[in-house]
C-alpha positions as CSV (number, residue, x, y, z in Angstrom):
1,X,-17.2,4.9,59.3
2,X,-17.9,3.9,55.7
3,X,-18.0,6.2,52.7
4,X,-20.4,4.7,50.1
5,X,-19.8,7.5,47.6
6,X,-16.1,6.4,47.3
7,X,-17.2,3.0,46.1
8,X,-19.5,4.6,43.5
9,X,-16.7,6.8,42.2
10,X,-14.3,3.8,42.1
11,X,-16.9,1.7,40.2
12,X,-17.5,4.6,37.7
13,X,-13.8,4.9,37.1
14,X,-13.5,1.1,36.4
15,X,-16.5,1.3,34.1
16,X,-15.0,4.2,32.2
17,X,-11.7,2.3,31.7
18,X,-13.6,-0.9,30.6
19,X,-15.8,0.9,28.1
20,X,-13.0,2.9,26.4
21,X,-14.2,6.3,27.4
22,X,-12.2,9.4,26.5
23,X,-9.9,8.7,29.4
24,X,-8.4,5.9,27.3
25,X,-8.6,7.4,23.9
26,X,-5.9,6.4,21.4
27,X,-3.5,9.1,20.3
28,X,-4.1,10.7,17.0
29,X,-1.9,12.8,14.7
30,X,-1.9,16.6,15.2
31,X,-0.2,19.2,13.1
32,X,2.7,21.0,14.7
33,X,2.5,23.9,12.3
34,X,0.1,25.2,9.7
35,X,0.1,22.8,6.7
36,X,-0.9,23.8,3.2
37,X,-2.2,21.8,0.3
38,X,0.7,20.1,-1.5
39,X,3.0,20.0,1.6
40,X,4.6,16.6,2.0
41,X,4.4,15.5,5.7
42,X,7.8,15.3,7.5
43,X,8.3,13.7,10.9
44,X,8.5,17.0,12.7
45,X,5.2,18.2,11.1
46,X,3.1,15.9,13.3
47,X,2.9,14.9,16.9
48,X,0.6,12.3,18.6
49,X,-1.8,13.5,21.2
50,X,-5.1,12.1,22.6
51,X,-8.2,13.9,21.4
52,X,-10.1,16.3,23.7
53,X,-13.4,15.6,21.9
54,X,-14.4,12.5,19.8
55,X,-13.5,12.8,16.1
56,X,-14.1,9.5,14.3
57,X,-12.2,10.4,11.1
58,X,-9.0,11.5,13.0
59,X,-5.9,9.6,11.9
60,X,-4.6,7.2,14.6
61,X,-1.0,7.6,15.5
62,X,-0.3,4.0,14.5
63,X,-0.8,5.0,10.9
64,X,2.4,6.0,9.1
65,X,1.6,9.3,7.4
66,X,5.1,10.7,6.9
67,X,5.7,11.2,3.2
68,X,2.0,11.6,2.4
69,X,0.7,14.9,1.1
70,X,-1.6,17.5,2.6
71,X,-4.8,17.8,0.6
72,X,-6.4,20.9,2.3
73,X,-5.2,23.5,4.8
74,X,-4.7,22.4,8.4
75,X,-4.1,24.8,11.2
76,X,-1.4,24.2,13.8
77,X,-2.4,22.0,16.8
78,X,-5.4,20.5,14.9
79,X,-6.0,16.8,14.5
80,X,-5.4,15.4,11.0
81,X,-8.3,13.5,9.4
82,X,-8.7,11.2,6.4
83,X,-9.8,14.2,4.2
84,X,-6.6,16.1,5.1
85,X,-4.0,13.6,4.0
86,X,-3.5,11.4,0.9
87,X,-0.9,9.8,-1.3
88,X,1.8,12.2,-2.7
89,X,1.1,13.4,-6.2
90,X,3.8,12.2,-8.5
91,X,2.5,13.7,-11.7
92,X,0.7,17.1,-12.0
93,X,-1.8,17.9,-14.7
94,X,-0.6,20.0,-17.6
95,X,3.1,19.1,-17.0
96,X,5.5,17.2,-19.3
97,X,5.9,13.5,-18.5
98,X,8.1,10.7,-19.8
99,X,5.9,7.9,-21.1
100,X,7.4,4.4,-21.1
101,X,5.7,1.9,-23.3
102,X,6.5,-1.8,-22.9
103,X,5.4,-4.9,-24.8
104,X,7.2,-8.0,-23.8
105,X,10.9,-7.2,-24.2
106,X,10.3,-4.2,-26.5
107,X,10.5,-0.8,-24.7
108,X,9.9,2.7,-26.1
109,X,10.1,6.0,-24.3
110,X,8.4,9.2,-25.5
111,X,7.4,12.6,-24.2
112,X,3.8,13.5,-23.3
113,X,1.8,16.0,-21.3
114,X,-0.3,14.9,-18.3
115,X,-4.0,15.7,-18.7
116,X,-4.6,14.7,-15.1
117,X,-2.7,14.7,-11.8
118,X,-2.0,11.3,-10.1
119,X,-0.2,9.5,-7.3
120,X,1.8,6.4,-7.8
121,X,-0.4,3.6,-9.2
122,X,-3.1,5.9,-10.4
123,X,-4.3,5.6,-14.0
124,X,-4.3,9.0,-15.8
125,X,-4.8,10.4,-19.3
126,X,-1.7,11.6,-21.1
127,X,-1.5,13.6,-24.4
128,X,0.9,12.1,-26.9
129,X,2.4,15.4,-28.1
130,X,3.8,13.8,-31.3
131,X,0.4,12.4,-32.5
132,X,-2.1,14.6,-30.6
133,X,-3.8,11.5,-29.3
134,X,-4.8,10.9,-25.7
135,X,-3.6,7.7,-24.1
136,X,-4.1,6.2,-20.6
137,X,-1.2,5.0,-18.4
138,X,-0.2,4.3,-14.8
139,X,1.8,6.7,-12.8
140,X,5.1,4.9,-12.2
141,X,7.2,7.7,-10.6
142,X,7.8,11.4,-10.4
143,X,6.9,12.7,-13.9
144,X,6.8,9.2,-15.3
145,X,3.8,7.2,-16.8
146,X,4.0,3.6,-17.9
147,X,1.9,1.8,-20.5
148,X,2.0,-1.9,-20.8
149,X,0.8,-3.9,-23.8
150,X,0.3,-7.6,-23.9
151,X,2.5,-9.0,-26.8
């Protein structure tokens, strides 16, 4: 006695595996607790799980997001998306910063006030508190902006 419906089910399962259906979804990062804007992601804040429903902007678990910053509120057990996570802010707007100016071998350090927030490598505006002029520099570290001049 033959069971033709078994062959159909087996063929459907093989097709599903070959086409990358949800049965073979890649794991994505999920929050293990409620995360708030400004939180820096620690290893125990996220866990990799497959998605129950397709979400194209979900962050695949092969992406290293530990050390990045939460940009908007994320509920526990929710998948993280591109909009939820970004580089850690190293300089906050309206806070004092050290400004390092270099030109060849000449170096000068002064105090300023950040006019904008920025992550490492971002160009931001900084108020030179001594002269009252606004300058542009690159965020080089926590509370530090660098300006390079060509000699």
